N, C-alpha and C positions, 0 to 999 in steps of 0.2 A: 504494500499499499504506500502510495505517496502522500505526503502530509504538507498542507500549507496552513500554518498555524498563525492566525491573526488576532488582533485585538478588536478590531472594528469591521472585519469583512473585506470585500474587495473595494478599496477606497481610493485607489489611485492607479495610473497606468502601469506602473512598475509591478504592482501586485497582480494586476490583471494579466500582464504578459507572463508572469510566473505561473499563473493559473493555466493559461493556454499551453504553455510549455509542458506542464505536467500532464495535461489531458492528452497532448499529442495530436490534437485535431481542433477545429474551431468550436467555440461554445455552441454555435448554432446546429452542430452535429453531435452534441453531447446530451446524454440524459441525466437528470439530476433528481436527488431525492433529498427533501429537507427533513431535518430531525430536530424538532422543537423541545425534546423531552426535558432538557435541563431546566427549562423555565418553570416547570411544575414544582421543582424543588426549592425555588428561591421566594421568600416571602414578599419581595417587592413586585414580583411578576405574577401574572395570571392570564385569564382568557384573551384580554385585549392584547397583551404582549404576544402571545401564541398567534393571534390572528395577523398581527403585524409582521411576524416572522415568516409565515407561510404564504402571505400575499405579497410579500415584497414592498409593503408600505414603509415610509421613513419611520425610524432610521435604518430599517432593514431592507436592503435592496437586492440581495443575492438571488432570489427567485426570479427576478425581472432582468437578468443579464442577457436574455435571448437564447435560453436552452431549447434544444429540440423538444424536450418534454420536462415537466417538473411534477413531482409527486410528493407525498407526505409519508414519513416513516415514523410511527409513534412507537417508541420501544416498549412503553408499558403494556401495549396491547399484544405484542408478539407472542409471549408465553401461552396465551389463550387461543391462538388460532393455528399453531403448529408450523414447524419448520418447512414442511412440504409447500405451504402457501408463501411465506415471507422470504425465504432464502432465494428463490428465483427472482424476485423483485430487487434484491440487493445485487445479485450477480449481474442482472441486466443494466444496472446503473453505472454510468461513468464517474459520477461524483456524488458524494454525501456531503450536504451543506449542513453543518452541526452548529446550532446556535447556543447562545450563552444561557446563563442562569446559575445553577449550583453544580459545580464539577463533581462532588461526591455523590449527589443524587444521580447524575448522569452516569458516573462510573458503576454505581449499584445496578442501574437498569441495562447497561451494556453487558454486564455479567449474567444478570438474571434473564435477559432476553435471548442470550446465545450469540449476539452480534460480535462480542469480543472474541469467542471461540472461533468465528468465521473469518476473522480478519486476516490471519496468516495465509489464506487461500486467495484473497483479493489482491493479488499482486499488481494489477494494473489500475485499480480504483483509486481515485484521489479523494482525500479527506480534507475539507476545508473548514476549519474550526473558527468559531468567533468566541472569544473570551473563554468561558468555561468549556466551550466546544474544542478549544485548543488546550486548556489547562488539564483536561481529563487524560490527555496523552502523556502527562508528565509523571514523575514518581511521587510528587508531594505538592500541594497548593499552598501550605502554610495555614494556620489557624485562622488568620485575618479573613481568609476567603471562604471559610466554611460557615454556611448559613442554614443548611439542612439539619433540623434538630436530631435526626436519626443517624447522622454520619458518625461512625465509629472513631474516626480520626481523620486526618487531612490527607490520607494516601489515596493515590489515584492508579492509573493503569501502568505507568511505568514503560510505555512504549518507546519513548525517547529518554535520554539520560540528563535532561535539564528541566528546571522549573521556569514557570512564566508569571511575571507581575504584569497584568494587562492594564490598559487605560491610563498610561503614564501621562500626567499633567492634563487629564481630561477636565474641561470646564465645570461639568456637572459633578465631578468627584474630586473635591478639593483635598481629600485625604490621600490621594494617589500621587504624592510628590516623589521627586528622586530620593529625598532624604528618607522617606518612609519605605521606599523600595529597597534602599541600602540596608535598613533595619530588618526588613523582612528577609532579604538575602542572606544576612548573617545567622538567621535561624534556620535556613533550608540546607540540608546536607546536599553537597553536590553543587554543580554549576547552575546558573540561572540567568534569565534575561529580563530586563524591564523594557516594554515595548509600548509605543503609543498607538493611535488609531491609524497612522500612516505607515506602520510597520508589519512585516510578517516574517515568519521563520519557515524556510522551505527545507524539508527533510526528504531526501530521496536517495536510494541505493547507498546508505550509510553516510551521506554527506549532509551536513547542515550549513545553510547559507541564509544570511539576513538580507531581506529585501525591504528598503525602506526609502521613503521620501519625507521622513520626519525624524523622530528622536527615539533613541534607544540606548541601552547600556547593558553590557555583558558583565556578569559577576562570576569570577573564577571559583572553582570549588575551594 
């Protein structure tokens, strides 16, 4: 699986070009599935947020990038319908557009649904994460970003070997300063990145590359 881990989605031409490169074909020839599951686990989000995510309304625009087709994959429903139904849907998709919310809730449902177990076989699929949709791929998110009351701890899937502090210097998140990112990084085992809305981290074939038209900082282990 190819990863494009973002804070705010496909927000500039550089990130857009990275997405097309990972797809290996135009967006207009690519099939997408939106995954809004993480939103249900965050106390500040709900039905209106999910609607915006899947319809591509501001500030969520990814479903309206011009895909050949767009569908919705709700992970909480998958255990009740059987793998024979949903696995083909995932295999037919070129890209999973995984929105934000609570990363520990998303991690829980990726395991419960069986999607995490399927991922190693999705060698050509692109995963585009936004905020929690990116953080779920890391080993830990830090206690500051855990908002789901049932989360046992801050651990997530550990697909990549670094953690992510998203929404750096976001105007509506005054607590997401570089100083707070540095404090957060000091409590995270391993390397990490603080990234703003104009930055993405591309991971493919064992190589990690920062794509940015904005601000970011790497914190070594």
